[in-house]
C-alpha positions, 0 to 999 in steps of 0.5 A: 622265216615266218613260214618256217615258224608257221609250219612249225606251229601247224605241225605242233597243232596237228598232233592235238586231238583237242576238240576246241583247239585245232589248226583247221578251225579259225576263227574259233567259236566256243559256246558256254553258259557257265558264269566266269569265276576268274578275277575279270568279273566279266560275267561270262566264262572264259578259257582261263577260268575253265583252266583255273589259270585266270589269276596267273595270266594277264590276258582274258579271253571271254566266251559267249554263245556267239560273240566274241570269236577267238582266233588262234592269233589272239592267244599267246603261243604258250597258252595255245601249246597248253590248249593243244595238250590239255584234255577236254574239261568234263563237268561233273566227272566225279559224280559220273565216276561214282555213279558209274562205279555203283552201276558197274558193281550192281551189274556184276552182282546181278550177272551170272544167274543160277548157271554160274558155278560157285558164284565167282563173279558175285564173290569178286563184286562183293569183295570190291564192295567190302573194300570200298566199304572199309574205306568209308565209301558211303556210295555203296549204300545204294547197293542195299537191295542188291546185297539183300538179294544175294543173302539167300545164296547158299555160300558161306563166303557170300553170306559173310560179306553180305552180313558184314555189309548189313552190319555196316550200313543198316543204321543208314538205311533201316527201312531197307535193312528190316527186309533182311530180318526174315532171311536172317531168321531163315538162316538161323534154321540152317543145318550148318552151325556156322551159318546159324551162329553167323546169322544170330551174331549179325542180327545182334550187332545191328543197333536198330529197334526192329533187329533188337526186338527180333533178336530176343526170341532167337537168342533164347532158342539158340542158347539151347542149340545142340551145337556148342559153337552156336551156344557160345555165340548166343552167350556173347549175343546176350551181352551185346543185347544188354549194351543195346537195351539194358531194361529189356534184358533185365526184364526178360529171363536172358540173364537166368538162361545165361547163368544156366550155361555155367553148368554146360558140359562144354568148357568153351561155352562155360567160358563164353557165358562167364565172359558175357556175365562179367561184361553185363556186371561191369556195365550194370548198376543194379546187378550183383556178382556173387562167386563162392569157392565152389564156383571158383573151383569149377572155373579152375577145373576147366581151365586146361580144357579152354582156349587161350581166350577162354582161360583169360575170361575165367581168370578175369572172373576169378579176380572178383572172387573174395576168399573167406579163408586163407587156405582157399586163396592159397589153394586157388593160387597154386592151382592157377599157377601153371598158367604162368607158363602159357604161350599167350601173353594175355593169359600170363599177365591175367594170371599174375594179376589174380595171384597178386590179388589172392596174396592179400588173403594169404596169411603164411608169409613163406607161401607168399614169398614162394608165390613171388618167386613164381612170378619172376620167370614169366615176367622175364619170359615176356621180355623175349617177345616184341617191343610192345609186349616188352613195354607192357611187361616192364611197366607192370614190373614197376608196379609189382616191385613197388607192391612186392619188392621180392619179385625180380630181386636177383634178375637185374641182368635181364633188364640190361638194354640191347642195342636195338631196343626202342627208346621207350623200352630202354627208358623203362629198363633203366628205371627197373635197373635203378630200382633193383640196384644195391651194394652187391651189384652196384659195380656191374650197374655202373659199368652198364650205365657208363656205356649208356651214357655214351650212346647216340640217343640224347634222351636216353643219355640224359636218363642214364646220367641222372640214374648215376646221380640217383644211385649216389643218393640211394646207395651211400657206400657207392656215392664216391664211385658214382661221383667219379663216374660223373666227373669222368663224363663231365670231362667229355665236355658234351653239353647235355651230359655236363648239364645233366651232371650239374643237376644231379650233383646239386642233389648229391650236395643236398644229400651229403652237405659237407662232403665232395665239395672238391668237385665244385671247381670242376663244375665252375670250369664248365659254366659256358656249357649251361644253357638249360634252365634246370642246369642253370638253376642247379649251378646257381644253387651251388654257388649260393649255397657254397658262396663262402667257399668259392672265392669269386662267387660274387663274380659268378653270380654277377655273370648270371645276373647279366640277363636276369630279365630274360631268364626263365622264372625258375632261374630267376628264383634261384638267382634271388635266393643265391644272392641273399645267401651270398649277402648273408655269408659274405656281406661285403661281396653281396651288399651291392648285388642284393638291392639290385636284385630285390629291386628287379624282382619287386618292381620290374617283374610280372611274376607273382611268385618271384615278387612275393619271394623278393618282398619276403627276403626284403622284409626279412633282411631289413628286420633281423639278419640273424633270423634271416641267416637261421631261416635261409642257411638253416639245416635242411632234412637230407633228401632221399632217392625214394620218390613219392610212391603212388598213394595206397588206394591207387597202387592197390587198384593198379595191382588189381589191373595188371596187364591193362592200359591203366598200368601203362599210364600208371593212372587209376582205371577210371582216369583212362576208361571213364565208364570202367568199374573201379576195383578194390580189395573187399573186406573178408576175414582172410584179408591181411590188413596188417600187411597192407601198405601204409600211407607213409611208405615210399616207393623206389621209383626213379622217375616219379614225382617229387618225394616227401621226407619221412622224418617230418614229425607232424605232431611237432608241427601241431604243437608249434601251431598250438603254441602260436608265436611262442614256438621256435620260428626258425624250426617252424620255417625249416619244417615248412620249407622241408615239407613244401619243397617235397610236395609237388604242385599236383599233390598240393592241388589234390590235397583236401583242406581237412588233410592240410589242417590235420598235418599242420595242426589246424583248428577244428574239423572241416568239411572235405571237398569231394569230387562226385563220381559218376559210378558208385562203388559196387559191393560184391556180396557173398552168396547165400546158401540158395545162390551157392546151390544153384550156381548163378553168378548174377542176381537181379 
């Protein structure tokens, strides 16, 4: 039996090629000078520390130069099996591999010589280097001298890869990179315009002092090159140099030379020069942009001859033109309107932006309406593209509808959701459906929303249910149909549908206080389905508001109060107010609950808002019950479906940035891009100020921030404040309640002190607190006669 086992072991180890463990070597001696890294603390290296398994094994086998010796019998059979199949440890293998890869690539670069046709081996080696470079492998920087040695080869493909390597690693090894400057300057004299442009572009992209200084004279020469592609590249290089060293460019004549390219015969060169000038203007604090009607007309005239990106550059520049007459703005808008049918989405959105801008300077309202009708088809066409472009178009449509509601007025069906639309597209389409809904199409919209409310995506279903409730508030004749649809959905007993329906029905009660009270019983049947704070707070509000019409309102509130301490603050605040309303409407039912809840809220809570409200109610109830009833149960202004719009300045800036990321976030451009120059409508004799949006105008955004009622008279508040205590206390509290209920926390934090004083009739003027902006507003000056004649756009 033992010999059989031994034979099996020797057969097993006979298959091993491991140099340290062999059935022919016993005893086994291993030499190593590495310190032991396992938990044994023996100070000598052992097998287990080399294997990384010392912590997992109870045995330790130390190694020294001579002693002790380890025989195969001293090691457990399982460990011996591991040794038999384990490859030998190689110290520093990663470093060796890296050095070997660099050496191998260097050998491939230097192989072949002049006899090799088409430099096939060098191209393969360079492709490997570029692949490693794109993976942030900085080991390739060791090949810098070899790459510079390949730059003289007469192969455009090799030059492209060498120049790409140079741009990527020049700042890491500037002392070696400067050796490439003579080679680049030599390539700028090549007969091939592609090589000349590539060499100039490479030199201008490297942010090293020697390269920047060497680029200036070469750019001046290339701006006068005979080939338009080289001149186009040189125009962009001027903007790149301005990014590297603004003072050097401003002190040179590069901007004047760039201005001279605007009179070039090639439309692509003109568009590139215009793009470079616009980029310099956006980065500069000292340079003024001047575009008159003559320059703008020239730009529009070359639009059809430019590439799609050239058209985008020209349209971007037209957004900086300030019309002095209404006819100029109308003519330019008509001339660029054919770009709305372009296949490139960027051209279409930029054209829409410019037309929206020019509308502010057109006096004829019929012409403005005609232009609005032209904006609808291109927006609808963008919905046939990919989901990302769809989302961009939809977000911009939200802004355009707030500024120009007549756009897309009759195109609601194109915004109906498709089964394969991404969720972000569906939600945005749902908001547009709500904005476009009216009495004529409400039946069609409700049918569509019924389908949405039965989909699988929970988030989308919630939005659909909320939209139904919002439509009941927005379109009063359709309120009954919307409520019936909500009750139909509640009957499905799907938890998240019931909770969303409860929230929107609470808002419907606030809009129509004495109507549709028959559905309260249906809501009370589904109390067990409410587990979200917002839904609970909504249901508690309904119970408190209609406590005198719900027979067991005290019992329902007591059930909610059972876990008062564990509820979120939102629910606790609702329970506190509902209990006070119960006591006011049914004193006999609420006299036991009110002291209990007030004691909890004042003595056992750490939330200051809840505690302060409880103290207020306590003092109010103990002072005058009738006054408390007038304050707590007094009539409130009915809510509206119109949420608070973006403020006038922000909406104006958003419309001037249609097609950019700022419109995706619905935030000012400087919030998204810190260094961006803010855009605004500049004053002009043609500016239609009487048609500008007023501050109290509301948008119809569905999922925006909380709205502010329109029917709050600030003059009444001012008079009441001036009269002091002689004013009507109940009316003052109602006004304050209505106002603060409509103003969100973000609004209050953003409001200046002087605004609040003006609103509530405060004392004398106060000094407003402003946020210091890092970028002072830039003034676009109209050109004088001299600048109009020479055609320069940028002046120092």
